[in-house]
C-alpha positions in Angstrom: -0.3 -0.1 -0.2 2.8 2.4 0.9 4.3 2.1 -2.8 1.4 3.0 -4.2 1.0 5.9 -2.4 4.5 6.4 -3.3 3.9 6.5 -7.0 0.7 8.7 -6.9 3.2 11.3 -4.6 6.2 11.3 -7.1 3.5 11.5 -9.9 2.3 14.7 -7.9 5.8 16.2 -7.6 6.4 15.7 -11.0 3.4 17.0 -11.9 4.2 20.4 -10.2 7.3 20.6 -11.1 6.8 20.3 -14.8 3.5 22.9 -14.5 5.8 26.2 -14.1 7.0 25.8 -18.0 4.2 23.8 -19.2 1.7 26.8 -17.8 3.7 29.7 -19.7 2.2 28.0 -23.3 0.2 24.7 -22.3 -1.6 25.0 -19.5 -4.5 22.7 -20.4 -2.1 19.7 -20.3 -1.5 19.9 -16.9 -2.2 16.9 -15.1 -5.7 16.4 -13.5 -5.7 15.8 -9.4 -9.1 14.0 -9.5 -7.5 11.5 -12.1 -4.2 11.2 -10.1 -6.8 10.4 -7.2 -8.9 7.6 -8.9 -5.8 5.7 -9.9 -4.6 6.1 -6.2 -7.6 4.4 -5.1 -7.5 2.0 -7.5 -4.0 0.8 -6.8 -5.1 0.9 -3.4 -8.2 -1.8 -3.9 -5.6 -3.8 -6.0 -2.9 -4.2 -3.3 -5.9 -5.0 -0.7 -7.2 -7.4 -3.0 -3.9 -9.2 -3.6 -3.2 -9.7 0.5 -7.0 -11.0 0.5 -6.7 -13.7 -2.0 -4.6 -15.5 1.0 -7.9 -16.6 2.7 -11.2 -16.2 1.2 -13.2 -14.1 3.4 -16.6 -14.9 5.0 -19.1 -12.6 3.3 -23.2 -11.5 3.5 -25.4 -13.6 0.4 -25.3 -11.0 -2.4 -28.8 -9.3 -2.3 -29.8 -10.4 -6.0 -29.9 -14.5 -4.1 -31.6 -13.1 -0.8 -34.2 -10.6 -2.6 -35.9 -13.5 -4.3 -38.8 -14.5 -2.6 -38.5 -18.0 -2.7 -34.9 -17.9 -1.7 -35.6 -15.7 1.7 -35.7 -18.6 4.2 -32.8 -20.7 2.8 -29.9 -18.0 4.0 -31.0 -17.0 7.6 -30.1 -19.3 10.5 -33.5 -21.0 11.7 -32.1 -22.2 15.5 -28.6 -21.1 16.4 -26.0 -18.8 15.1 -22.7 -18.6 14.3 -20.6 -15.8 14.5 -21.2 -12.1 14.3 -23.7 -11.1 10.8 -26.8 -12.7 13.2 -25.3 -12.7 17.0 -27.8 -11.3 19.0 -31.2 -12.2 16.6 -33.8 -12.8 19.9 -35.2 -15.6 17.5 -32.5 -17.5 18.4 -31.8 -16.8 22.0 -33.1 -20.2 22.9 -29.7 -22.1 21.8 -28.0 -18.8 22.5 -28.8 -19.1 26.2 -26.8 -23.1 26.0 -23.3 -21.4 24.8 -21.9 -20.7 28.3 -23.4 -24.4 29.7 -21.7 -26.3 26.9 -18.3 -25.1 26.9 -18.0 -24.7 30.6 -18.8 -28.2 30.2 -16.2 -28.9 27.5 -13.5 -27.0 29.4 -14.3 -28.6 32.9 -11.1 -30.0 34.7 -8.4 -28.6 31.8 -5.5 -26.6 32.4 -6.6 -23.1 31.8 -3.1 -21.9 30.8 -3.6 -24.4 27.3 -6.2 -21.6 25.5 -3.7 -19.0 26.0 -2.9 -18.5 22.3 -6.4 -18.0 21.5 -6.4 -14.6 21.5 -4.0 -14.6 18.5 -6.5 -17.1 16.8 -9.4 -15.1 17.4 -7.6 -11.5 16.3 -7.0 -13.6 13.0 -10.6 -15.0 13.0 -11.5 -11.1 12.8 -10.2 -10.6 9.4 -12.5 -12.9 7.5 -16.2 -10.5 8.3 -16.8 -7.6 7.2 -15.4 -5.0 8.9 -18.3 -2.7 9.2 -20.4 -5.8 10.7 -18.2 -6.3 13.6 -17.1 -2.7 14.4 -19.9 -3.1 17.1 -17.9 -5.9 18.8 -14.9 -4.9 21.4 -11.8 -7.3 20.9 -13.0 -8.9 24.2 -16.7 -9.6 23.0 -15.5 -10.8 19.5 -13.2 -13.4 21.2 -15.7 -14.5 23.6 -18.1 -14.6 21.1 -15.3 -16.9 18.9 -14.7 -19.6 21.7 -18.5 -20.0 23.1 -19.5 -20.7 19.1 -16.7 -22.6 18.1 -17.3 -25.5 20.8 -21.3 -25.5 20.5 -20.5 -25.8 16.7 -18.2 -28.4 17.5 -20.6 -30.2 20.1 -23.2 -30.2 18.0 -21.5 -32.1 15.2 -20.0 -34.8 17.8 -23.7 -35.1 18.8 -24.7 -35.1 15.2 -22.5 -38.3 14.4 -22.4 -40.2 17.6 -26.7 -39.6 18.7 -25.9 -43.5 20.6 -23.9 -41.6 23.0 -24.5 -39.7 26.3 -28.0 -37.1 26.5 -27.0 -34.5 24.8 -28.4 -30.8 26.0 -30.0 -29.9 22.8 -33.1 -32.0 21.5 -33.6 -33.9 18.9 -35.4 -31.5 16.7 -33.3 -28.8 17.1 -30.1 -31.0 15.8 -32.2 -31.2 12.7 -32.2 -27.6 12.1 -28.4 -27.4 13.8 -27.0 -29.5 11.2 -28.9 -27.2 8.4 -27.7 -24.0 10.0 -23.8 -25.0 10.2 -23.5 -24.9 6.2 -25.3 -21.6 5.7 -22.6 -19.2 4.3 -23.7 -16.0 7.0 -22.6 -18.7 9.9 -19.6 -19.7 8.6 -16.9 -19.7 11.5 -13.1 -19.3 10.5 -11.7 -22.8 10.1 -8.4 -21.5 12.1 -11.4 -21.4 15.3 -12.2 -24.7 14.9 -8.7 -26.4 14.2 -7.0 -24.4 17.3 -10.4 -26.1 19.3 -9.8 -29.6 18.5 -5.9 -29.0 18.8 -7.2 -28.3 22.6 -9.1 -32.0 22.3 -13.1 -30.5 22.2 -15.1 -32.1 21.4 -13.8 -34.9 22.4 -10.8 -36.3 22.9 -8.8 -37.5 19.5 -12.2 -36.9 17.4 -11.6 -33.6 16.1 -10.8 -33.5 12.2 -12.3 -36.7 11.4 -15.6 -36.2 13.0 -15.6 -32.7 10.6 -14.5 -35.2 7.3 -17.6 -37.5 8.4 -20.1 -34.1 9.2 -19.1 -32.9 5.5 -19.8 -36.6 4.6 -23.1 -37.0 5.9 -24.4 -33.7 5.2 -23.3 -34.2 1.0 -25.4 -37.7 1.7 -23.4 -40.0 -0.7 -21.0 -42.7 0.4 -18.3 -41.2 -1.8 -16.0 -39.2 -0.1 -12.9 -36.7 -1.9 -11.5 -34.7 1.0 -7.9 -34.4 1.3 -6.9 -36.3 5.0 -7.3 -34.2 8.2 -3.3 -34.7 8.4 -2.6 -32.3 5.5 -4.6 -29.3 7.3 -1.9 -28.7 9.8 0.1 -26.4 7.7 -1.6 -23.3 8.4 -2.0 -22.4 4.2 -3.5 -25.9 3.2 -6.5 -25.6 6.1 -9.7 -24.4 4.5 -11.2 -21.2 5.2 -14.6 -22.9 6.8 -17.2 -25.7 6.7 -18.7 -24.8 3.6 -15.4 -24.3 1.5 -15.1 -28.4 2.6 -18.6 -29.3 1.3 -18.0 -27.7 -2.0 -14.9 -29.3 -2.3 -16.5 -32.6 -1.6 -19.3 -32.1 -4.0 -16.9 -30.8 -6.7 -14.5 -33.5 -6.0 -11.7 -35.2 -8.4 -12.9 -35.8 -11.6 -11.8 -38.5 -14.0 -10.9 -37.4 -17.5 -13.3 -38.7 -20.6 -12.6 -38.4 -23.8 -14.5 -36.3 -26.4 -14.7 -35.5 -29.9 -13.9 -31.2 -30.6 -16.7 -29.3 -31.8 -16.4 -26.6 -33.4 -17.6 -23.3 -31.5 -19.5 -21.6 -33.7 -21.9 -24.7 -33.7 -21.7 -25.1 -29.9 -22.7 -21.5 -29.5 -26.0 -21.7 -32.0 -27.4 -24.5 -30.2 -26.5 -23.4 -25.9 -30.3 -22.4 -25.9 -31.5 -24.9 -27.3 -30.1 -27.8 -24.8 -33.1 -30.1 -24.3 -34.9 -32.1 -21.2 -33.9 -35.3 -20.1 -37.5 -36.8 -22.0 -36.9 -35.1 -25.2 -33.4 -36.4 -24.9 -34.6 -39.9 -24.5 -37.0 -39.5 -27.7 -33.6 -38.7 -29.6 -31.8 -41.9 -28.8 -30.4 -40.5 -25.5 -30.2 -42.0 -22.1 -29.3 -41.0 -18.6 -26.9 -43.3 -16.6 -25.2 -43.2 -13.2 -21.7 -41.6 -13.5 -18.9 -43.9 -11.4 -18.2 -41.2 -9.0 -20.6 -38.6 -7.2 -18.5 -35.1 -8.2 -20.6 -32.4 -10.0 -18.5 -32.1 -12.9 -18.4 -35.8 -13.7 -20.7 -35.8 -16.4 -19.9 -37.4 -20.2 -21.7 -38.0 -23.0 -20.2 -41.4 -24.8 -22.0 -41.9 -28.3 -23.3 -45.4 -29.7 -24.5 -46.7 -33.1 -28.2 -46.0 -32.6 -28.3 -44.5 -29.5 -26.2 -42.0 -26.8 -25.3 -42.8 -23.2 -25.6 -39.2 -20.7 -23.5 -40.1 -17.4 -24.8 -38.0 -14.5 -23.5 -38.2 -10.8 -25.9 -39.8 -8.4 -27.8 -37.1 -5.8 -29.8 -36.9 -3.2 -32.6 -34.4 -3.2 -34.5 -33.4 0.6 -35.5 -30.7 2.7 -32.0 -29.8 3.2 -30.8 -29.2 -0.8 -32.2 -26.1 -1.1 -30.6 -24.2 1.4 -26.9 -26.3 0.9 -27.1 -25.6 -2.9 -28.0 -21.6 -2.5 -25.5 -21.2 0.1 -22.9 -22.9 -2.1 -23.7 -20.6 -4.7 -23.5 -17.8 -2.7 -20.2 -18.7 -1.4 -19.3 -18.8 -5.1 -20.6 -15.7 -5.7 -17.8 -14.1 -3.2 -15.5 -11.6 -4.1 -12.5 -12.7 -3.0 -13.2 -16.2 -3.7 -11.5 -17.4 -7.3 -13.6 -20.2 -8.6 -14.7 -21.9 -11.6 -18.3 -21.8 -10.5 -19.2 -25.7 -10.6 -21.8 -25.5 -8.0 -23.7 -22.8 -9.9 -23.0 -24.6 -13.0 -23.9 -28.0 -12.2 -27.5 -26.0 -10.9 -28.1 -24.8 -14.4 -27.5 -28.2 -16.0 -29.5 -29.9 -14.1 -32.4 -27.3 -14.8 -32.0 -27.4 -18.7 -32.8 -31.4 -17.9 -35.4 -31.0 -15.7 -38.6 -29.6 -17.2 -41.7 -31.5 -15.5 -42.1 -34.5 -13.2 -41.2 -37.4 -16.1 -37.8 -35.9 -16.2 -37.1 -36.4 -12.4 -38.8 -39.9 -12.6 -36.4 -40.7 -15.6 -33.8 -39.9 -13.1 -34.8 -42.0 -10.6 -35.4 -45.3 -12.4 -31.7 -44.8 -13.6 -30.7 -44.5 -9.5 -29.0 -41.1 -10.7 -31.5 -38.8 -8.6 -32.6 -40.3 -4.9 -36.0 -38.4 -4.4 -36.2 -37.5 -0.6 -38.3 -34.5 -0.9 -41.8 -35.6 -1.9 -43.2 -35.7 -5.5 -41.4 -35.7 -8.3 -43.1 -32.2 -9.3 -41.7 -30.8 -6.2 -37.7 -31.9 -7.6 -38.6 -30.1 -10.7 -40.0 -27.4 -9.2 -37.1 -27.4 -6.5 -34.2 -27.1 -9.7 -36.2 -24.9 -11.8 -36.4 -22.7 -8.7 -32.8 -23.1 -7.9 -31.6 -21.7 -11.2 -33.3 -18.0 -11.3 -30.6 -15.0 -11.7 -28.0 -17.3 -11.7 -25.1 -17.1 -14.8 -23.4 -20.9 -15.5 -19.6 -20.7 -16.3 -19.8 -21.1 -20.4 -16.5 -23.3 -20.4 -18.7 -26.2 -18.1 -20.3 -29.0 -20.2 -19.1 -27.2 -23.0 -18.0 -30.1 -24.9 -20.9 -32.3 -23.5 -23.9 -30.3 -24.6 -22.5 -29.9 -27.9 -22.1 -33.1 -28.7 -24.8 -34.0 -27.0 -26.5 -31.4 -29.7 -25.0 -32.7 -33.0 -25.9 -36.4 -32.0 -29.1 -35.4 -31.7 -29.5 -34.0 -34.8 -29.0 -36.7 -37.0 -32.5 -37.6 -38.2 -32.2 -41.5 -38.6 -31.1 -41.9 -34.7 -34.2 -40.3 -34.3 -36.3 -41.9 -36.5 -35.1 -45.6 -35.1 -35.8 -44.5 -31.7 -39.3 -43.3 -32.1 -40.0 -46.7 -34.1 -38.3 -48.3 -31.4 -40.3 -46.3 -28.7 -43.6 -46.6 -30.8 -43.6 -50.8 -31.8 -41.0 -52.4 -29.1 -42.2 -50.3 -25.9 -43.2 -53.8 -24.4 -43.8 -57.6 -25.5 -47.3 -56.8 -26.8 -46.9 -54.1 -28.3 -43.6 -56.2 -29.8 -45.5 -59.2 -30.8 -48.2 -56.8 -32.7 -45.6 -55.2 -34.3 -44.1 -58.7 -35.7 -47.8 -60.3 -36.6 -48.4 -56.9 -38.9 -44.9 -57.2 -40.5 -45.4 -60.6 -41.3 -48.7 -60.3 -42.1 -47.7 -57.8 -44.7 -44.7 -59.9 -46.1 -47.3 -62.7 -46.7 -49.7 -60.2 -48.2 -46.6 -59.3 -50.6 -46.2 -62.3 -51.6 -48.9 -63.4 -52.6 -49.5 -60.5 -54.9 -46.7 -61.3 -56.1 -46.9 -64.6 -57.5 -50.7 -64.1 -58.8 -48.8 -61.5 -61.0 -45.8 -64.0 -61.6 -47.3 -68.0 -61.4 -45.1 -70.3 -60.8 -43.7 -72.7 -63.8 -41.6 -70.4 -66.0 -42.3 -66.3 -65.3 -45.3 -65.0 -66.8 -47.9 -65.7 -69.7 -45.4 -64.8 -72.8 -43.3 -68.0 -72.3 -46.8 -70.0 -72.1 -47.3 -68.6 -75.5 -44.1 -69.3 -77.0 -44.5 -73.2 -76.5 -47.8 -73.2 -78.6 -46.9 -74.2 -82.5 -46.5 -71.2 -84.7 -49.4 -70.7 -87.5 -48.8 -71.6 -90.9 -49.8 -69.2 -93.6 -50.7 -71.1 -96.5 -48.7 -69.5 -100.0 -50.2 -69.4 -103.1 -48.5 -70.9 -105.9 
């Protein structure tokens, strides 16, 4: 920041020193001070941005998402606040009153000198939040909030993952909502806070990092786990910024490479708007199948002779899916988080595939989608709603979309597919089609032999066997 200021000072001094000679004949060429001030502000912002990119900050949800009426309940905590953004909300007082009780339980009988380095951790954690919203907290109040919230968060994760152990001070119905609240963008605690508390063996001895891993896996609702081992997070620079970031890493995962044929970018651009639903793709000879991994990027298209296979990752849809996806979208939109918008692009891709309940039914039949939400129509409405105001990364699924559109335009494939769908949809329709085909063939054979009867090939040859009539000549 100092260097940028010096540059401006040198520019200003140069301007003032040269102005005396220039102003005699070219006074209008003097460097404008207002433009120098703009350049100075720009340089300072770039310096601040470069410093902040070392760790993505915890931002508020962008208004373009929060202001959507159907999204209103997806970003605010229902029972508990973690961090400064929703601290003091009277609606969350019930769990707030338990924080001190639980913290005292977790540190009871410990040597309090173990916690002496938490002051520095809390100071670092303060830099993760919007300064305008943390100025209302003194250093002491902020440190206290980080400690109490961190203890409650880890205690809650322990209770969620070990429900059969000793009785929790939090009721089961409250725990279900806390599980959701932990993964809200505005409810994130810096991971350095959690990591420090776990180094104190909180919540319980030798369980911390692995417990977090299991919780993220449970939130993903999938048996695959692609996160790095906890041992790789010992270095501060390798640690995730918060738990929502861990969830995103688990969803995106490691993507296997798929061979694909090159496409013409102009063709792909022209076909982008016409991408089709699952039902339409099936009518064009394209069937959906389950991918080999759970990564949201593991989408591929494999053309066959008379059909194509679109591979999609399996996903569970339940009551928390909307909140989870929307908060991940909000996180991807954070100014200091450089990313490829993988979750946002996936939601837009699924919105293109799912128009109606029939599309959801087809995905369920292929075990690509597990519906715990209710009717298939609710799932279709969910993805259509999630995609509101979202702009995907145009490079995500580019080759898949382009190759699908190219394959779909093969009229012969569509004709064959429609014939198979019409006449071979069930054993009875297939049998009826074959019987009709046999009747047509027999009718054709009968007509042929009625015109060309057996025995030599027609009436002309038969007449040729009759001796020719002799014509008498007069002598």
